[in-house]
N, C-alpha and C positions, 0 to 999 in steps of 0.2 A: 379557354384552355391554353395554358402557357406552353412555351417551346419545349420544355423537358417532358411534359405530358405527351405532346405529339410524338417526340422521339421514342418514348417508351411504348406508345401504342403501335408505331410502325415496327419496332423491334419484335414485339409480341406477335405481330401478324406475319412477319417474314420468317422468323426462326422455325416455327413448326413446319412450314412448307419446305424449307431448306433441309430440315432433318428427315422428312418423309422422302425427299428425292435422294438424299444421301443414303438412306437405308435401302431404298430400291436399287440403286446403283451398286451398293455393296453386295446385295443378294445376287444381282446379275453377274457381277464379276466372279464371286466365289462359285456360283452354280455353273456358269458357262465355261470358265477358264481354269478351274482348279480341280485336282484330284490328288490322291496320296503321292503320286509321282511328280506332281506339278503344283506345289504350294506357292503362294505369293507372300512377299514380305510386307511389313508395314510401309516401307518406302514405296513398294510397288502400288500399294493401295492409295497412298498419298498422291503419287503421280497420276493414277487412273482418275481420281477425283478431280485433280487439277485440269485434266484433259476435258472434263465435262463441266468445267466452270464452277467447281466447289472447292473451296480452300479448307483443308483440314490439317490437323497436327497429328503426330503419332499418339498423343494422349487421348485424342478423340476416338481413335479406332477401337481401343480395348472396351470401353463401355458399349459401343455399337455392337461389337462381336458378342459381348456378354448378353445384351438385349436379344440378339438373334437366338442365342443358345436357350435363353429363358422362354422364348416362343416355340421351342421344340426343334429348331434347326440343328443339324449335327455338324457343327463347325469345329474342326480339330486344330488345336494350337501345337505348333512345333516350337519348343523353347530353344531359342538361338539368339544371336545378336546380328541383325534384329530378329524379332519373333516372326514366324511364318504361320500361315493359315491355309486350310483347304476344306472343301466340302467333303464330309465323311460319307456315311452310308447313303445310297440312293435307292429309289423304289425298285429299280432293276439293275442287276449287275451286267457287265459287258457280255458274258456268255449267254445270259438270258435274252439280252437284246439281239444277239446274233441269231438265236433260235426264232425270235419273232420276225426278224427280217427274212430269214429263210422261208418261213411259213407264208408270209405275205407274198414273196416273189414267186413261190411255187404254186400258190393257190389257183385253181381253175375258176374259182367263183369270183375272184376279185379282178376288176378290169385293170388294164395296164396303167391308165391314168390314175385310178384310185390306188394302185399299188405304189406308184411313185409318190403320191401324197402321203400315204401311210408310212412309207419308209423314211420320208423326210421328218415326220413327226416322231417316229421311233428313235431315229438318230439323234433328235434334239433332246432326248432324255439323258444323254451322256455329255461329258465335257468335250470341249473342242479337241483336246488331245486324244480322248478315247474314241472319238468319231473316226479317227484314222484307222482304228482296229475294226471298225464296223464296215469297212469297204468290202463288200461281199462280191465274189466273182462266181455266181451260181449260173450254171448252164441250164437255162429253162426254155431253150428254143423249141422243145417239143411240147411245152405247156400251151394248151389252147386257152387263150384268155377270152372272156365274154365281152360283148360290145355294149350291153345294156347298162348304161351309166345310172339308170334309175333303180337298180337292184337295192341299194342301201336305203333309199327312201321307202321302197316297197317292203323291205324287211321291218323297218321301223313302224310302218303303218299296220302291218300284220301283228306286230307285238302289241300295239295299242288296241287292236281289235280283239286279241286274245284277252288282254287285261280287262277291257270294258265289255266283253261278251257281246260283240256286235258282228254282224255279217259283213263280208267284203264282196265286191263284184269286180270282175276283170275279164279281159280277153286272153286267149292263149296263142302264143306265137308258134308258127310252124314255118317250113320252108318248102318251096316247090322244087321241081327238077332242075331249075336254073339257079338255085341257091338264093332266090328272092324271098324276102321275109313276107309271110302272109299271115292272116289271122284264121284260126281254125273255125271251120263251119261258117265262113263268110262273116266273121266278126261277131259270132254268138257270144252273149254276155253270160258268164258263169257266176253262180252264187255259192259261196262257201261260208260255213260257220267254222272258223279256225279254232282248233284246240291247242295246237303247239307248233313250233318250228323245230324241224329235225335236220341235223347235218348228217349226210351220208355220202361217202365216196366223193368228197369235196364239192358237194352241191347242197343247197338248202332246199328242204321240202316243207310245204305247209300242209299239215295234217288236220283234217276236219270233216264236217258233214257236208256232203255235196247235195244241193237241192235237186240237181238233175239225176244223179244216180241213186238218190235216196239210200246213201250208204256212206261210210267213212272212206275217204280217199287220201292219197298223198300226191301232191302236185308240185312240180319243180318251180321254185320261185323265180328263177331267171327266165322262165318261159311265160311269165305273166306280164301283161301290159295294160295300161289304163286302169290301174287298180284304184278303187275307191272304198273307204270305210263308210258303211251305210248306217243310218239311224236304226234300222231294223235289228231287233235282238236276235242273237244267234240261237240256233237249235241247241238245246241243253245237251251237254256232254253226258253220254250214258254212264251211269254209276260204276259199271264194271269195266269201263274202258281204261286201259293203261297204255301210255305211249310206248313203253318199253316192250310190252307184249306185241303190240301192233307192228312196231319197227322190226321186231325179230321175225315176224311172219312175212312182211313185205319185202324187207331188204336182205334177209339172210336165208332165203330159199326154204322157208318153213311155212308158206302160206297155204291154206286149204288142208285137205285131208293128208296126213302124214303117211309116207310109205317107207318101210324099212329096206334100205338099199345096201347090198354087199359090194365093196369096192376092193380091187387089188391095186396096190400102189408100190412104186419103187421106194426104197428106204429113204433116199435123199429128199423125198417129198413130204416126209412126216411133218416138217415145220409148216407147210402150207395147209395140210389137213388140220393141224392144231389151230392155225390162224383162223380157219373157216369154222370149225366145229368145236373148238375149245379143247383144253388138255384132258378132259374127262371122256373123250370120244373112245368108244370101244374098239380095240385093236388086238391083233394077234400075229405073231411072226409066222411066215410060211416058208418061203425059199430063203436062200442066203442073202439075196438082195431085194426081197419084196416082203410086204406085210398085207394083211387083210384088215379092213375097218368096216364097221357097220354104223350107218348114219340114218336118221329119220329126216326125210326131205319131201318136199312137193316135187313130183315129176313135171318140171316146167322147163321152158327154154333157158331160164336163168341157171338152173342146175346143170343142164346139159352143156351150156356154154362154158360153165366152170370146168367141167370134165374135159371138153375139147381143148381148152387152153393149155393142157399138159401134153398134147401131141401124142397120146397113146400110152404115156407113162402111168396114167390112172385109167383103169378099165372097170366097167360095170359087169359084175358077175351074175347078179340077181337083184330083183325078180326078173322073170322073162319079159314082163311088160316094159320094164325100163331098157332092157337090152334091145328089144324090138324098136322101141321109139327112137333111140339114139342112132341105130342103123338107118332107120327111115329118114331121120333128119340128115344124116350124112349123105344119103342118096339125093335128097332135095338140094343140098348144097352143090353137089357135083353137077346136077342137072342145070341149076341156076347159072353156074359158071360157064357151061357150054352153050348157053343160049346166045 
C-alpha cells in the first residue's frame, strides 16, 4: 500500500467521526442555548466548535443545519448578516413546563428527593435562557411528602403485574402511637390480583382482587412494602367490573346501598356541591341565601366528614336516619375530645 493510499484511508476513517461529533455538538448548542429570543450567529457556531476542538467554516454550517432540518428538527433561520439560527418548536412550551413543575412540587405522592430529580429533568426540556423563567417559588410547606423512595418501583412493578396478569405479594405499612413504622398484623403477607392503578386525592391506589377478603379492594400504593410480582396467575377480572364504576363507589361516597339525602346549603357553597356531585345535581332555591339539594349517597363517615367540613353551612334535613347518625357522630367527637 503506497503513501497516498494510507492518507486516503486515514482521511476516510477520521472524517465520519469528526462529522458525527460536530453534528452532536451543533444539536447540543441549538437545543440548550437557543430559543426565539436568543438565536446564535454563524460566527457563534464557529467559535463554539473551536472551543470543542473542531475547526469549521461558515460554509460548513449551512449544510449541517439543512441536514438537521431534513431529519425533522425545527431549526429556524433568521436571515441577517451573518445569518442566525435557533431551536424552534419544543415538545413543551414554557407555560406547560411551569404547570408540570407546580404539579410535581405540590404532589403529596412524590417524595422530596424525587421531586427535586423530576424538576431538574423538566427544567432541562427548556433552553438555558428559558430555565430562568421556570424558577418557581411555590409555597408547599404544608404539603406532607412521603418518605417511601420505593414508590416509583412499586408502581412500575404493579403496572407490569397488571399487564402480565400476575399476582403481587406485599406487606402493609402502619404506625404505632409513637409514630414508629410497623407492618400490619406482624408482617402478614397480602396477595392481590391487580386490575388497575387509580389516582385519587393525590394518592395512587392499586385496585384488584384480594385473596384475604375474597373481594375487590383498593389499597394505597405508598402503604405497600416488600412488594414482589409472583409467577402465580392473577384471579380473572370479572366481566362486569369497571374501574370507573368501582372508583365512583369507593372514592365518591356512593358505595353500598344508596340513600336519597336532602341537604340545605348556603348559596356560596354551590360550587362545592357541583364539585362533589356534578352539575346535574338536583337543586331548588329556598331562602334568599340558601338552596336545597338532593343527592344519592351512602350514609358513611366519608359523607358525614364532607358535611362536617363546612361547619354547619351545609345541613342534613332528611332522612331522619341520616340526621340521627350525624348528631350521634357529633356527640362521639365531643366525648372523645373531653377524654
